[in-house]
MISEKE-297847 format. One record per residue (C-alpha): residue number from 1; residue in one letter; chain; y, z, x. Coordinates in steps of 0.1 Angstrom, whole numbers, plus 5000, padded with zeros to 4 digits. Last residue first. Layout:
BEGIN
pafi | zami | vexdo | c2 | c3 | c1
NUM | A | A | Y | Z | X;
...
end
This chain:
BEGIN
pafi | zami | vexdo | c2 | c3 | c1
433 | A | A | 4950 | 4641 | 5376;
432 | A | A | 4938 | 4666 | 5351;
431 | V | A | 4974 | 4670 | 5338;
430 | N | A | 4979 | 4633 | 5334;
429 | R | A | 4945 | 4629 | 5317;
428 | K | A | 4954 | 4656 | 5292;
427 | R | A | 4988 | 4640 | 5285;
426 | W | A | 4972 | 4606 | 5279;
425 | R | A | 4947 | 4621 | 5255;
424 | E | A | 4975 | 4639 | 5236;
423 | V | A | 4995 | 4606 | 5233;
422 | A | A | 4965 | 4588 | 5220;
421 | A | A | 4958 | 4615 | 5194;
420 | E | A | 4994 | 4616 | 5182;
419 | I | A | 4995 | 4578 | 5180;
418 | A | A | 4963 | 4577 | 5159;
417 | D | A | 4975 | 4605 | 5137;
416 | H | A | 5009 | 4588 | 5129;
415 | S | A | 4997 | 4552 | 5125;
414 | Q | A | 4988 | 4553 | 5088;
413 | I | A | 5018 | 4574 | 5079;
412 | F | A | 5042 | 4551 | 5098;
411 | F | A | 5026 | 4520 | 5083;
410 | L | A | 5028 | 4535 | 5049;
409 | L | A | 5065 | 4544 | 5054;
408 | A | A | 5072 | 4508 | 5067;
407 | C | A | 5055 | 4493 | 5036;
406 | T | A | 5074 | 4515 | 5012;
405 | T | A | 5107 | 4507 | 5030;
404 | A | A | 5100 | 4469 | 5028;
403 | A | A | 5091 | 4470 | 4991;
402 | V | A | 5122 | 4490 | 4982;
401 | N | A | 5143 | 4466 | 5004;
400 | I | A | 5129 | 4436 | 4986;
399 | L | A | 5139 | 4451 | 4953;
398 | F | A | 5173 | 4458 | 4966;
397 | F | A | 5178 | 4422 | 4978;
396 | G | A | 5164 | 4407 | 4946;
395 | V | A | 5190 | 4426 | 4926;
394 | W | A | 5217 | 4416 | 4950;
393 | G | A | 5209 | 4379 | 4946;
392 | L | A | 5177 | 4361 | 4957;
391 | N | A | 5191 | 4334 | 4980;
390 | A | A | 5224 | 4348 | 4992;
389 | A | A | 5212 | 4384 | 4992;
388 | I | A | 5181 | 4375 | 5013;
387 | V | A | 5202 | 4355 | 5037;
386 | G | A | 5228 | 4382 | 5040;
385 | S | A | 5201 | 4408 | 5048;
384 | V | A | 5183 | 4387 | 5073;
383 | A | A | 5205 | 4391 | 5104;
382 | G | A | 5217 | 4426 | 5096;
381 | A | A | 5181 | 4438 | 5093;
380 | A | A | 5173 | 4421 | 5126;
379 | A | A | 5202 | 4438 | 5143;
378 | F | A | 5191 | 4472 | 5129;
377 | G | A | 5155 | 4466 | 5141;
376 | L | A | 5169 | 4457 | 5176;
375 | F | A | 5189 | 4490 | 5176;
374 | W | A | 5157 | 4509 | 5167;
373 | T | A | 5139 | 4491 | 5195;
372 | S | A | 5167 | 4501 | 5219;
371 | Q | A | 5163 | 4537 | 5208;
370 | Q | A | 5125 | 4536 | 5214;
369 | V | A | 5131 | 4522 | 5249;
368 | T | A | 5156 | 4550 | 5254;
367 | I | A | 5132 | 4577 | 5242;
366 | D | A | 5106 | 4565 | 5268;
365 | T | A | 5130 | 4562 | 5297;
364 | G | A | 5147 | 4596 | 5291;
363 | A | A | 5113 | 4613 | 5286;
362 | Q | A | 5100 | 4600 | 5319;
361 | G | A | 5077 | 4627 | 5334;
360 | E | A | 5069 | 4644 | 5301;
359 | S | A | 5060 | 4612 | 5284;
358 | T | A | 5075 | 4607 | 5249;
357 | W | A | 5057 | 4607 | 5216;
356 | G | A | 5067 | 4642 | 5206;
355 | I | A | 5104 | 4634 | 5202;
354 | R | A | 5093 | 4603 | 5183;
353 | A | A | 5077 | 4624 | 5155;
352 | A | A | 5109 | 4643 | 5148;
351 | Y | A | 5129 | 4611 | 5150;
350 | L | A | 5106 | 4595 | 5124;
349 | A | A | 5110 | 4624 | 5100;
348 | M | A | 5148 | 4624 | 5106;
347 | R | A | 5153 | 4588 | 5098;
346 | I | A | 5133 | 4591 | 5066;
345 | P | A | 5153 | 4622 | 5056;
344 | A | A | 5183 | 4600 | 5049;
343 | T | A | 5167 | 4581 | 5020;
342 | C | A | 5170 | 4601 | 4988;
341 | I | A | 5201 | 4621 | 4997;
340 | T | A | 5218 | 4589 | 5009;
339 | A | A | 5210 | 4570 | 4977;
338 | W | A | 5224 | 4598 | 4956;
337 | L | A | 5257 | 4600 | 4975;
336 | I | A | 5260 | 4562 | 4975;
335 | I | A | 5255 | 4561 | 4937;
334 | L | A | 5279 | 4590 | 4931;
333 | V | A | 5306 | 4575 | 4953;
332 | V | A | 5301 | 4541 | 4936;
331 | I | A | 5308 | 4557 | 4902;
330 | Q | A | 5341 | 4571 | 4915;
329 | A | A | 5351 | 4539 | 4932;
328 | S | A | 5349 | 4521 | 4898;
327 | A | A | 5326 | 4491 | 4894;
326 | T | A | 5329 | 4454 | 4889;
325 | E | A | 5307 | 4425 | 4876;
324 | Q | A | 5277 | 4448 | 4870;
323 | A | A | 5241 | 4438 | 4875;
322 | A | A | 5241 | 4449 | 4911;
321 | L | A | 5253 | 4483 | 4900;
320 | W | A | 5223 | 4488 | 4878;
319 | L | A | 5200 | 4477 | 4906;
318 | F | A | 5218 | 4501 | 4929;
317 | P | A | 5214 | 4530 | 4904;
316 | P | A | 5177 | 4522 | 4901;
315 | S | A | 5171 | 4520 | 4939;
314 | A | A | 5176 | 4555 | 4953;
313 | L | A | 5145 | 4568 | 4934;
312 | P | A | 5124 | 4546 | 4956;
311 | A | A | 5130 | 4570 | 4985;
310 | V | A | 5115 | 4601 | 4968;
309 | L | A | 5079 | 4592 | 4961;
308 | L | A | 5071 | 4575 | 4995;
307 | M | A | 5094 | 4601 | 5010;
306 | L | A | 5069 | 4628 | 5002;
305 | K | A | 5044 | 4610 | 5023;
304 | A | A | 5069 | 4607 | 5051;
303 | T | A | 5074 | 4645 | 5050;
302 | R | A | 5036 | 4649 | 5053;
301 | K | A | 5037 | 4628 | 5085;
300 | A | A | 5068 | 4645 | 5100;
299 | G | A | 5055 | 4681 | 5098;
298 | F | A | 5049 | 4705 | 5069;
297 | R | A | 5071 | 4735 | 5076;
296 | A | A | 5096 | 4722 | 5102;
295 | I | A | 5097 | 4689 | 5084;
294 | V | A | 5104 | 4705 | 5050;
293 | V | A | 5130 | 4730 | 5064;
292 | S | A | 5149 | 4702 | 5082;
291 | A | A | 5146 | 4680 | 5051;
290 | V | A | 5167 | 4704 | 5031;
289 | S | A | 5196 | 4704 | 5056;
288 | L | A | 5191 | 4667 | 5061;
287 | S | A | 5195 | 4660 | 5024;
286 | L | A | 5227 | 4679 | 5019;
285 | V | A | 5244 | 4670 | 5051;
284 | A | A | 5234 | 4633 | 5047;
283 | G | A | 5247 | 4631 | 5012;
282 | L | A | 5280 | 4646 | 5022;
281 | S | A | 5284 | 4621 | 5050;
280 | A | A | 5273 | 4591 | 5030;
279 | A | A | 5295 | 4600 | 5000;
278 | I | A | 5327 | 4608 | 5017;
277 | G | A | 5329 | 4583 | 5045;
276 | L | A | 5312 | 4556 | 5026;
275 | V | A | 5335 | 4558 | 4996;
274 | I | A | 5366 | 4563 | 5017;
273 | G | A | 5358 | 4532 | 5039;
272 | I | A | 5349 | 4511 | 5009;
271 | E | A | 5381 | 4521 | 4991;
270 | S | A | 5402 | 4511 | 5021;
269 | L | A | 5384 | 4478 | 5024;
268 | T | A | 5390 | 4471 | 4987;
267 | L | A | 5363 | 4475 | 4960;
266 | G | A | 5359 | 4446 | 4936;
265 | K | A | 5321 | 4446 | 4931;
264 | S | A | 5316 | 4419 | 4957;
263 | G | A | 5333 | 4442 | 4983;
262 | L | A | 5307 | 4468 | 4975;
261 | F | A | 5279 | 4444 | 4985;
260 | P | A | 5298 | 4430 | 5015;
259 | G | A | 5301 | 4465 | 5029;
258 | I | A | 5266 | 4477 | 5019;
257 | A | A | 5247 | 4449 | 5036;
256 | A | A | 5239 | 4463 | 5071;
255 | V | A | 5234 | 4498 | 5058;
254 | P | A | 5212 | 4485 | 5029;
253 | M | A | 5189 | 4468 | 5055;
252 | Q | A | 5190 | 4498 | 5079;
251 | V | A | 5161 | 4517 | 5065;
250 | S | A | 5137 | 4487 | 5063;
249 | F | A | 5145 | 4473 | 5098;
248 | S | A | 5146 | 4507 | 5114;
247 | M | A | 5113 | 4518 | 5100;
246 | A | A | 5095 | 4486 | 5110;
245 | F | A | 5111 | 4486 | 5145;
244 | V | A | 5101 | 4523 | 5151;
243 | V | A | 5065 | 4517 | 5139;
242 | A | A | 5061 | 4486 | 5161;
241 | I | A | 5076 | 4503 | 5191;
240 | I | A | 5052 | 4532 | 5186;
239 | R | A | 5023 | 4508 | 5184;
238 | W | A | 5034 | 4492 | 5217;
237 | N | A | 5037 | 4527 | 5232;
236 | V | A | 5000 | 4534 | 5223;
235 | K | A | 4989 | 4506 | 5245;
234 | K | A | 5002 | 4522 | 5276;
233 | R | A | 5012 | 4495 | 5302;
232 | F | A | 5046 | 4491 | 5285;
231 | F | A | 5058 | 4526 | 5294;
230 | A | A | 5043 | 4524 | 5329;
229 | R | A | 5062 | 4492 | 5335;
228 | I | A | 5095 | 4511 | 5328;
227 | N | A | 5086 | 4535 | 5356;
226 | A | A | 5095 | 4571 | 5358;
225 | R | A | 5081 | 4589 | 5388;
224 | A | A | 5062 | 4621 | 5381;
223 | A | A | 5064 | 4650 | 5406;
222 | S | A | 5090 | 4670 | 5386;
221 | A | A | 5071 | 4664 | 5354;
220 | E | A | 5038 | 4676 | 5368;
219 | A | A | 5054 | 4706 | 5385;
218 | S | A | 5070 | 4717 | 5352;
217 | I | A | 5107 | 4715 | 5348;
216 | P | A | 5127 | 4748 | 5343;
215 | P | A | 5150 | 4748 | 5312;
214 | E | A | 5186 | 4736 | 5318;
213 | P | A | 5214 | 4760 | 5324;
212 | R | A | 5243 | 4758 | 5298;
211 | I | A | 5276 | 4749 | 5313;
210 | L | A | 5274 | 4711 | 5311;
209 | A | A | 5257 | 4710 | 5278;
208 | P | A | 5285 | 4731 | 5262;
207 | V | A | 5312 | 4709 | 5279;
206 | N | A | 5301 | 4676 | 5262;
205 | F | A | 5320 | 4683 | 5230;
204 | V | A | 5352 | 4690 | 5249;
203 | I | A | 5349 | 4660 | 5272;
202 | F | A | 5345 | 4635 | 5244;
201 | L | A | 5373 | 4652 | 5225;
200 | V | A | 5397 | 4646 | 5253;
199 | A | A | 5388 | 4610 | 5259;
198 | A | A | 5389 | 4602 | 5221;
197 | S | A | 5423 | 4619 | 5219;
196 | I | A | 5435 | 4596 | 5247;
195 | F | A | 5421 | 4566 | 5228;
194 | A | A | 5439 | 4576 | 5196;
193 | A | A | 5472 | 4586 | 5212;
192 | S | A | 5474 | 4553 | 5231;
191 | W | A | 5468 | 4531 | 5201;
190 | G | A | 5494 | 4547 | 5177;
189 | F | A | 5506 | 4580 | 5164;
188 | R | A | 5501 | 4576 | 5126;
187 | D | A | 5474 | 4549 | 5122;
186 | A | A | 5456 | 4557 | 5155;
185 | V | A | 5456 | 4594 | 5148;
184 | L | A | 5442 | 4587 | 5113;
183 | L | A | 5415 | 4565 | 5129;
182 | L | A | 5407 | 4593 | 5152;
181 | G | A | 5402 | 4619 | 5125;
180 | A | A | 5387 | 4604 | 5094;
179 | F | A | 5367 | 4577 | 5111;
178 | G | A | 5358 | 4594 | 5144;
177 | I | A | 5356 | 4629 | 5131;
176 | V | A | 5334 | 4618 | 5103;
175 | Q | A | 5313 | 4597 | 5127;
174 | G | A | 5308 | 4627 | 5149;
173 | L | A | 5299 | 4649 | 5119;
172 | E | A | 5272 | 4624 | 5109;
171 | K | A | 5258 | 4622 | 5145;
170 | G | A | 5258 | 4660 | 5147;
169 | L | A | 5240 | 4662 | 5114;
168 | W | A | 5214 | 4637 | 5128;
167 | V | A | 5207 | 4657 | 5159;
166 | V | A | 5207 | 4691 | 5142;
165 | S | A | 5182 | 4678 | 5116;
164 | S | A | 5160 | 4664 | 5144;
163 | G | A | 5161 | 4698 | 5161;
162 | L | A | 5151 | 4716 | 5129;
161 | G | A | 5120 | 4695 | 5126;
160 | R | A | 5113 | 4694 | 5163;
159 | E | A | 5117 | 4732 | 5169;
158 | A | A | 5080 | 4741 | 5166;
157 | A | A | 5070 | 4714 | 5191;
156 | S | A | 5095 | 4727 | 5216;
155 | L | A | 5129 | 4711 | 5219;
154 | N | A | 5148 | 4712 | 5252;
153 | E | A | 5131 | 4683 | 5270;
152 | V | A | 5136 | 4659 | 5241;
151 | V | A | 5172 | 4667 | 5236;
150 | Y | A | 5181 | 4665 | 5273;
149 | G | A | 5163 | 4632 | 5276;
148 | D | A | 5185 | 4618 | 5248;
147 | A | A | 5216 | 4631 | 5266;
146 | A | A | 5205 | 4616 | 5300;
145 | I | A | 5200 | 4582 | 5284;
144 | E | A | 5233 | 4586 | 5265;
143 | Q | A | 5251 | 4592 | 5298;
142 | T | A | 5238 | 4558 | 5310;
141 | S | A | 5249 | 4542 | 5277;
140 | Y | A | 5285 | 4557 | 5281;
139 | F | A | 5288 | 4548 | 5318;
138 | V | A | 5278 | 4511 | 5311;
137 | Q | A | 5298 | 4512 | 5278;
136 | K | A | 5330 | 4522 | 5297;
135 | I | A | 5326 | 4492 | 5320;
134 | V | A | 5323 | 4470 | 5288;
133 | L | A | 5353 | 4488 | 5273;
132 | I | A | 5374 | 4483 | 5305;
131 | G | A | 5366 | 4445 | 5304;
130 | I | A | 5374 | 4443 | 5267;
129 | I | A | 5408 | 4459 | 5274;
128 | V | A | 5416 | 4436 | 5302;
127 | F | A | 5405 | 4406 | 5281;
126 | L | A | 5429 | 4415 | 5253;
125 | T | A | 5459 | 4423 | 5277;
124 | D | A | 5478 | 4390 | 5271;
123 | L | A | 5470 | 4390 | 5233;
122 | S | A | 5485 | 4424 | 5231;
121 | P | A | 5474 | 4461 | 5231;
120 | Q | A | 5493 | 4483 | 5255;
119 | V | A | 5470 | 4495 | 5283;
118 | L | A | 5474 | 4533 | 5288;
117 | G | A | 5449 | 4541 | 5260;
116 | V | A | 5423 | 4518 | 5275;
115 | A | A | 5426 | 4537 | 5308;
114 | F | A | 5423 | 4571 | 5291;
113 | F | A | 5391 | 4559 | 5274;
112 | C | A | 5378 | 4547 | 5307;
111 | L | A | 5386 | 4581 | 5323;
110 | A | A | 5367 | 4598 | 5295;
109 | V | A | 5336 | 4577 | 5302;
108 | L | A | 5339 | 4585 | 5339;
107 | F | A | 5344 | 4622 | 5331;
106 | T | A | 5313 | 4625 | 5309;
105 | L | A | 5294 | 4604 | 5335;
104 | P | A | 5300 | 4629 | 5363;
103 | G | A | 5287 | 4659 | 5343;
102 | L | A | 5259 | 4643 | 5321;
101 | W | A | 5241 | 4628 | 5351;
100 | S | A | 5233 | 4658 | 5372;
99 | R | A | 5233 | 4678 | 5340;
98 | R | A | 5201 | 4660 | 5330;
97 | R | A | 5177 | 4668 | 5358;
96 | G | A | 5194 | 4700 | 5368;
95 | Y | A | 5225 | 4710 | 5388;
94 | R | A | 5210 | 4722 | 5421;
93 | P | A | 5178 | 4702 | 5417;
92 | S | A | 5200 | 4671 | 5419;
91 | W | A | 5189 | 4640 | 5401;
90 | R | A | 5174 | 4605 | 5405;
89 | N | A | 5141 | 4597 | 5388;
88 | D | A | 5148 | 4600 | 5351;
87 | V | A | 5183 | 4584 | 5353;
86 | V | A | 5168 | 4556 | 5375;
85 | P | A | 5140 | 4551 | 5350;
84 | A | A | 5166 | 4543 | 5323;
83 | W | A | 5179 | 4513 | 5342;
82 | T | A | 5162 | 4486 | 5320;
81 | W | A | 5163 | 4507 | 5289;
80 | K | A | 5201 | 4503 | 5288;
79 | L | A | 5198 | 4466 | 5277;
78 | A | A | 5207 | 4470 | 5240;
77 | T | A | 5236 | 4494 | 5249;
76 | V | A | 5250 | 4469 | 5273;
75 | V | A | 5249 | 4442 | 5247;
74 | L | A | 5268 | 4466 | 5224;
73 | P | A | 5297 | 4464 | 5249;
72 | L | A | 5301 | 4427 | 5238;
71 | F | A | 5310 | 4438 | 5203;
70 | F | A | 5347 | 4436 | 5208;
69 | L | A | 5344 | 4401 | 5220;
68 | G | A | 5329 | 4390 | 5187;
67 | L | A | 5363 | 4391 | 5171;
66 | Y | A | 5377 | 4364 | 5193;
65 | E | A | 5367 | 4336 | 5168;
64 | L | A | 5387 | 4355 | 5142;
63 | P | A | 5419 | 4344 | 5160;
62 | T | A | 5442 | 4372 | 5172;
61 | G | A | 5472 | 4375 | 5150;
60 | L | A | 5486 | 4407 | 5166;
59 | R | A | 5487 | 4429 | 5135;
58 | K | A | 5456 | 4418 | 5115;
57 | V | A | 5433 | 4405 | 5141;
56 | F | A | 5441 | 4427 | 5171;
55 | L | A | 5445 | 4458 | 5150;
54 | T | A | 5413 | 4453 | 5131;
53 | P | A | 5393 | 4446 | 5163;
52 | A | A | 5406 | 4479 | 5179;
51 | M | A | 5403 | 4501 | 5148;
50 | T | A | 5367 | 4493 | 5138;
49 | T | A | 5342 | 4488 | 5166;
48 | T | A | 5360 | 4505 | 5195;
47 | L | A | 5379 | 4532 | 5177;
46 | A | A | 5353 | 4541 | 5151;
45 | N | A | 5327 | 4544 | 5179;
44 | P | A | 5344 | 4573 | 5197;
43 | L | A | 5329 | 4601 | 5175;
42 | D | A | 5292 | 4592 | 5178;
41 | H | A | 5282 | 4604 | 5213;
40 | A | A | 5303 | 4635 | 5214;
39 | I | A | 5290 | 4647 | 5181;
38 | Q | A | 5255 | 4644 | 5194;
37 | L | A | 5262 | 4666 | 5224;
36 | S | A | 5278 | 4693 | 5202;
35 | F | A | 5246 | 4695 | 5180;
34 | I | A | 5224 | 4696 | 5212;
33 | V | A | 5245 | 4725 | 5225;
32 | G | A | 5243 | 4743 | 5191;
31 | L | A | 5205 | 4738 | 5192;
30 | K | A | 5205 | 4756 | 5225;
29 | R | A | 5226 | 4784 | 5211;
28 | W | A | 5202 | 4787 | 5182;
27 | S | A | 5173 | 4790 | 5206;
26 | G | A | 5190 | 4817 | 5226;
25 | G | A | 5198 | 4837 | 5196;
24 | D | A | 5162 | 4844 | 5187;
23 | S | A | 5147 | 4838 | 5153;
22 | P | A | 5136 | 4802 | 5157;
21 | F | A | 5127 | 4784 | 5125;
20 | N | A | 5090 | 4781 | 5118;
19 | A | A | 5096 | 4772 | 5081;
18 | K | A | 5080 | 4804 | 5070;
17 | Q | A | 5104 | 4823 | 5092;
16 | L | A | 5134 | 4804 | 5078;
15 | L | A | 5123 | 4813 | 5042;
14 | R | A | 5118 | 4849 | 5051;
13 | Q | A | 5153 | 4850 | 5067;
12 | L | A | 5168 | 4835 | 5036;
11 | P | A | 5150 | 4860 | 5013;
10 | P | A | 5163 | 4890 | 5034;
9 | S | A | 5135 | 4908 | 5054;
8 | R | A | 5119 | 4938 | 5037;
7 | K | A | 5127 | 4973 | 5049;
6 | E | A | 5098 | 4997 | 5051;
5 | T | A | 5108 | 5030 | 5033;
4 | R | A | 5086 | 5020 | 5004;
3 | D | A | 5055 | 5019 | 5026;
2 | R | A | 5034 | 4990 | 5014;
1 | M | A | 5000 | 5000 | 5000;
end
């Protein structure tokens, strides 16, 4: 019989314990560092992919043919896996495997933002600005390799569900700061103030990772040499790439087409920005907070099974909206909010699994190849979304997306156990050797 004097844990604490959430302050501080690191990596994107090209086209009269120049830095991002092994292999024991890169690259990225801010935008300086942004992207992508490795190496198996939530919530907050904050600075105080603010914020949000000591590295991981060929030699990694591509392609289809779709319903560019900023961010916070508990408790595979039932619920409102000639911004906010709540956990379930699918000796390399594959899936989704909508209409587009998402989830579920078993066998052979 329970002693009546024994104190029971608060309901929230009992829930967190059942979900395998950490109870020590050190783990939460670690997750806070990861959260801050993700904010840093998503907040500057609004300036380089939205504000800069808009200013040059609308205010300076730059021909639309030059618009693609602002997306040249993304080519660097797509190729970063080629030098990821260097980041895994070269580091100073004094500063740590990841901090050895995070520190200097943080300041090099910030320096590039400062440099762009000091160059006044004009048709004469366009190529100078693009050149600096490409150099910045080399530093930025390399720092991202180290940051991804930092996340993988700092999360235990029990922390992957919560850690994935922290990663995605950090990304969402970074985008909110970038769009709602930095674009407001650009609008009110100008080009220079926006890029200088981006430089300062990038440093500030990286500081926690720079001052927190890294966990010790095992002898096996320290002795291992990262090699991009080693990644592709393992058959299981080809299956991982296939799963990541399928999931990215299906999940990113609506993301790639949402702007033109809302524009076809009479919304202005400003209204689309506000709708997506409010609804997508709020929906992500709500759904990812719940999903973190579910994934921590039940794992990525069972969460994916649940999403087979939940994700299709996002489609009926879109099918209704597709049949309308016009729609109010208020209705669209509710539809986007509902769709984000229903689908956002898919990304997190996959990310939680991917963390465990990396090699101990080259986590940065493995996760970077996976990220590049995700980027490739996004690009493919963008390439075919317009073709599907043009030929089948918006109703057909959303029906195709439901089918694609369902197939991708089934592929992930069917592949999960086989991948986990293959990864575990590889790790045991590595330890034995």
